[in-house]
N, C-alpha and C positions, 0 to 999 in steps of 0.2 A: 605503466603510469600508475603512481600511487594514489590512494584515496585523496590526499591533500591536493595533489596536482589536478586530479579529476575535477574536484570542486571548482578550481580556478577556471577550468574550461567549461564546466557544466552550469554553474549556478549564479555566477556573479556578473552583472552588467552594471558597471559603474563608470560614470563620466564626470568630469569637473563641472560644477554648476555654481550659479549665484543664488544664494538662498533667497526665496521670496516668502516673506513673513505672512502674506495674505493667505488665509485659509482657502483651500480649493477642494473641489469634488472630483474624484476619480471614478470614471465609469468603467465597469468591469463586466465581462460577459461569461456566463456559464451555460452549458448546453441544456441542463435539466435543473428543475427546481428541487430543493432538498426534500427528502422523505422525512428525515428526522435530524435534529442537531444534538441528539443525546449521544455525546461523544464516548461515553463508556457503556452505552447500551447498544442501540441499533444505529450504526453508522457505517458508511462505506467510503470508497474513494470518491463517490459522487458528491458527498457532502464535505469532503476534506478541505477544499479551497475556502469554505466559510469557517469551518472549525479551526483551522490553523491560523486564521487571521483574527479570531475572536479569543483564543485561549493559548495557554502556554503550560509547559511542564516543569518538572524539577530541573531538567537539562534541556538544551536546545542547540541548534547549529548556528554558529556565527559564520555567515557566508562571506564576510569580508576577510576574516582570518582563516576561513576554511577548516574549522575544527568544532568539536563538541565542547560546549562551555556551560557553566551553570546558568540556569534560567531563574526560576522562582527559588531555587536553592542557592545558598552562597558557597556551599562546599559539601564534600562527602568524605567520610573517613571509612576505610575498608580494613577489616581485620586481617591479620597476617595470613590466615588460611583462606581468605576471600569468601568466607561463608556469612559474614555480617557486614551490612552497609548502614552507616548512620548519616543521614542527610540533615543538614542545618538549613532551615527555611529563612530567607531574608526577612529581617524585621521590617523593612520598608515595603514589602510585597503586599499589595492590597487588591481586593476585588473592586469591580467597577462601581459599587455603591459605597466604597470607602472603608469597608470592614477589612481588617488584616486577614491575610491568608495564613491559615494555621496548618500544622502537621496533621491534625485530625481531618482536615478537608481531603487530604490525600488518602488517609486510611479509609475514610468513608467511601471515596471513589473506588478504591481498589477492592474493598470488600463487596461493594455493590456489583462491580465487574465480575467478581468470583461467585456471586450468589447463584444457587441452583436455578433461580428464575431468570438469570441473565440471558439476554437475547444477542449478545455480542459474539461475533465469529473470532474475536481476538483474545479470548480468555486465556489461552495458553501462554501468552506473553508474561503471565504472572505465575506460571506453574513451577518455576524454579524456586519459588518461595515455600518455606516449610509448611506443610499441610494445606497448601492452597488447592491442589487438585482434589484432595479428599473432601475439603469443604464444598467445593463446586459439585462433586458427585454424591454429596450427602453422606459420605462415609464418616466425616467429622462434622457434626452438626453445629458446633459452636464457633462463632467467628473469633472468639478469644484463643482458639487453638491455632489460628493462622499466624505465621511469623511476621505480622505487620503491627507495629506498635507506635502510637503517638506518645512519646515519653513526656513531652511538654508541648507548649504552643509552637516552639521552633524546632523541635527534634523529632525526626521520624526514623525509627530503627527497623531494618528489614533483616530477617534471618532466613538464609537460603538453605535448601536441603542438599545442595551440592555446590562446590566452589564455582565461581564464575569470574572471569578476568575483567569484564567491562559491563556489568549488569546495568550500570546507570544509563547506558544507551537506550534501554527500553523506555525510560521515563520521558524521552523526547517524542514518543509516539502518542497520538491523541487519546487512545482509550485510557491512558494512565494520567491524564490531566486531572486536577482536583475538581470537586463538585461542591455545591452548597446543599447539604442535606436538609437544611431548614427550608430552602426554596422548594425542594421536591416534596417535602411533607405539606407545605402550604398550598402548592399549585398542582400537585399530582403530575399527570402526564403532560401538562401544559407548561412545566417549569422552564423549558428551553424555547418557548415562543418569543416572538419579537415584543419588546417592551417589558418582558418579564425576566428573561435570561440575564443572569449576573455573570460577567466574564472576567477572566484573569489576564487576557492578552491586550493587544494594542487597540482593538475596536470593540464596540458594543452593538448588539443586534437591536437596532432602533425601531424599525417598522418593516412590514411585509405586505405586498400586494399579491394575493394568491396566484401562484404560477407565473407571475410576470416580473416582479421586482422585489428586491430586498435592499434596505438601507442600513448601512453600518456607520456609526459615529465614533469619533476618536474617544478612547477611554482616558479621562483626565487623570486617573490614578495609576496609569501604567508606567512602570519604570523598567529600563532606563529611558530617559527622555531622548527623542530623536530630533533630527533636523528636518523631518518631513513637514511639508506644508499641506498635506492632505488631511482635512478635517472630516471628510465624509466620503464613503465608498458606496456608490449606487451599483448594485449587482442586477443585471438584466438576464433573464432566462430566455435564450434564443437558440432553438435547435437548428434553424436553417443557417448553414455555413455561409452561403452567398449573401444573405441579409447581414450577417455579422461582418463580413468583409467590406460591404458597402459602408457600414457604420464606422469601420476603421478608416476607410478612405475619406469619409467626410469629417473625420476628426472626433466623432462621438466616443470611440474607444481608442485610448492611446496605445493599447497592445491587445493582441489576440494570442492565445496559447494553445499548444497541442493540436495543430492543424495538419491535415494531410497535405504534402507538397503538391499533389496534383490539383489542389484547389487554388493554387497560388501562381499560375503561369505569368500573370501580369507583374509579379514582383521578382521574377527571375533576375538574378544579378544585383538585386537591391541590397544595400547594407541593412535594411530594415528586416530582412528575412534571415533569421539566425537559427541554426540547428544546434541542438545540445543532445549528447548521449544521455540515456536514462538508465537507472538501475532497475531494469525491467526485462523479463523473459516471457516469451510466448511459448506455450507448450501444449501438447495433446495429452490429456489425462483420461485414463480408462477406468471406468467404474467397476471395481473388482467384486462388488456385491450383486451385480446384475448379470444374470445368465445371458450369454455364455462367457461374459468377461471374467467370471470366477475361474476360468480355465486358463492357466498360464500359457499353454501352447497356442490357444486362440488369440490371446493378447499379443504374443510374439508374431503371429501371422499378420495381424493388423499392422503393427509397427514396421514390419519388414516388407509390407506392400506399399509403403509410402515413399515417394521421391520428394524429400523435404525441400530442396532448393527450388523445385518447380511449383511449390505451393505459394511462392511469392508472386503476387500480381506484378505485371511488367512495369506498372507505374508506381509501385510501392517502394520508392527509393529510400524510405526511412527504415526498412527492414533488412537485416543481414542474418544469414544462416549461422546458427550457433550450436555447439556440441557439448554444452554444459548447462546445468540448471542454475548455476551461480554465475552471474555475469562478471567479467573482469572490471576493475582490478580487485574485487573482494576475494579474500582468502578462500580457496577451494575452487576457484574458477579454472584451474588447469585440467580438471577431469575431462577426458575426451572419448570415453567409451559410450557409444550409443548404438542402437540397432539401426542399420541402414538398409536401403533398398536392396532386396535380394529375393526376387520372385520365386526362384526355385525353392529356397529355404522357407519362404512364407507359405507356399503350398504344402510343403512337407509338414510344417507345424500345424497347418489347418487340418491335414489328414490325421495327424497324430492326436489332435484334440478330440476327434470323434464327433465334432459338431457338423451336422448336415446343413448345408446352405440350400434351402429350398424356397419355393415361392411364398411360403407362409412366414418366412423369417425376414424381418426388416431391421437393419442396423441403423440406429438413430444417433445423430450427432447434433450437439447444441453449440451454437456460436452467437456472437453479437451481430446486430444488424448493421452496424456502422462499418465503413471501409477502413482498412483493407480486410477486415475479418469476415465479412460476408463473401467476398471474392475468394478468400483462402478456404472458407468452408465449402464453397462450390467446387473448387479444385480438388479438395480432399474427397468430397463425395464422388467426383468423377474418377479419381484414381482407384479408390476402393472398389467401385462398381466394375471398372474395367479389369483390374488386376486380380480380384478374387471372385468376380461374378456375383457380388452380393447386391441385393436391393437395399439402397442407402437413402435414408430420409434425413433432410437437413432442416433444423429449426433455427431460424435467425430471429433473435428477440432484442428489443431495446434494453438498455442497461439495467433498470430495476427488475424487469421481468426475467431477464437472463439470470441475474443473481438469485432470484427466488427459485427458479426452476433448477438451477445448478445445486442449490442446497437441498432440494427434494430428492435428487439422485435418480431421476427417472430415465436418464439418457445413458446409452452405452459409452459414449465418448463426448468429451467437452474440449473445445478450444479455449484455453485459459490464458489470461494475462495476469502475471504475478509481479508486483512491484515491491521492491525492498522498502520496508518500513523503518528499520533501524540499522541498516548497513552492516549486517553480519551474515556469515554463512548459514547459520541455523534459520535465519529469516526465510530462506528459500527451501529449506528441508523440513522444518517442523510441521508445515501444513499436511504432510503425508505420514507423520509419525503417529504412534499410539497415543501421544499426549495432545494432539490437536483437538481443540474443542469442536471444530467442524472439519473432520477428515472426509472431504468430498469424494475421494476415491475409495474410501472404506478399506484402506490398506493397513495391514498389521504385520510387522516383522520385527522381532525383538533384536535381531542383529543390526538392522537399519537404525533403530533407536539407539542402540549401544554405541555405534560409530559416531552418531551425531554428538552424543554427550561426552565421548572421549575427546572429540575435537574441541568442544567448548571448554573442557577442563585443562587441556594441554597448555603448558607454558611455552612449548616449542612450536613455532609456526610451521616448521617442516612436518612434525608429527601430526599437528592439527590438519594440515593439508592432506596427508595420507588418510586420515580418518574420514574426512569429508569426501574424498575420492571413493573410498569403499562404500560409503552410504549412497552416493550417487549411482555407483555401479549396480547395487542391489535394486534400486528404484527403476533405473532406465534400461538395464541389460538383463540381469538375472530374473527379475520379476516382471519386467516390461509393463510398468504401471504408468509411467510418465515419460514422455519423450520431448526434449527441448527442441524447439523449432527455430526461433528467431530472437535476436536482440533488437532494440529499437532506439532511434533517435527521435527527438521531438522538434517540430518546427514552430517557432514563435515569430510573430510580427511585432516589432517594437519600434514605435515612433520616437523621433528625437525629442518629442514633447515630454517624455517621461525618463527620469533617471532614478538610480538607486532602487531598482526593482530586482528581486532575486527569484530564481527558480530552483527549488530544492531537488534532491535526488529522485523524487517522485514526479518531478515536472510541474509541481504546484507553485503558483506565484505567491510570494510572500511580500506583503504590501506595507509593512510597518515603517520602513524608511523611505517610501516612495516620494519622489519629488515631481510635481507638475511644473514645467518651466514656461509654458506659453501663457499669454494673458487670459 
């Protein structure tokens, strides 16, 4: 199945409807309140549902046509050698306060993302730009050295340090959305707060009730105009799944997204329960900087002591075993070499490592507290304890704490969920490269990096596939740093009351065209 066909099955829910001109309020549930809406600073998947409905980039996905299309840009011109990209900003593109969106707003955002003081984990999405990495690491101290130039109000020129076939994909990812530098200078760290934030997308962040509710209002300056009759989106932060389901049943929420199927037995067989595949892989990552994970034989012993299919809880029907770090149908997903359960070889590698498993050694695993990840963590804990005789400690933490502790690198192993941001093979490999701004596994291998960039540059899909396979083989087999575990589908409840709602490749609801049809 190709990417285009996948989007048809994955993202688009569209039914015929009669347009109701009366403005309506859409109630929308999120599990956690946002930590920050600073989209090119500190932001994660937790904040993405708000950010993606408040803002837009140079390019975006058209979920009706199932393709990447210009967003705030009207076009891009690429040089013959694919080393320069010139974007033209739409003259009718405006911020929510009516001021035109300029090329400089993108330059300001990207240089801020690249700043040595940046807190973003996504900095490396700009590292293909000339001198971007050097600027970020203080090797090149002047922003004028970076290949990002606002030629005039409508022209943004990007010079790359190596050719790239489709670099414009990156601009659809939220860290590369434009910012208002004047607002940051005026309001400091409060620039993204409700009532202050100036947005470029379909909605405006109107008000916020701490930890309980956020209200978004329609952005009157957003183009193109839609047929949506939703003038207001009320976002409720509800962690209790059963409470959320009750509010769906009583009509408060017209949809619920990303739910575990085991929570929904009462909807079995209902047309309102719809499953969609995600561009997401769950994997086990081993921290190569923490003893004894810095020993390759010890890492191989760990991975070969795991029976992956048996890590899937019996009721986790949304998970499926996978043997690639790149999910299909993305290029590079054909790689199939992984270390599998082999207790004899696992114990041989453990002996060869020279690491003594004694009473004073505790192997520490980090996982999320939500299901099915807590159950997966417990099954992994049991397998390693039984198969290698280790004392295994499991830390199961809620989303924000989990992310913080993963970044600190204090655990030997982490159950990781990685979701595609820009639908490209390098999206799944760059986080483990020497160029990743937050390489959580602390892995460095020049050949791994070389194969990634050979794949990116290649004009032949066959040659690119081979390069990405070689990179995955180094990561998952030769160096035993990351082992793919599962792919995932998402389960959404969608009432007949709502039409024209889209779910992107990350599973995030896009509400710009939403229609509420009931009175």
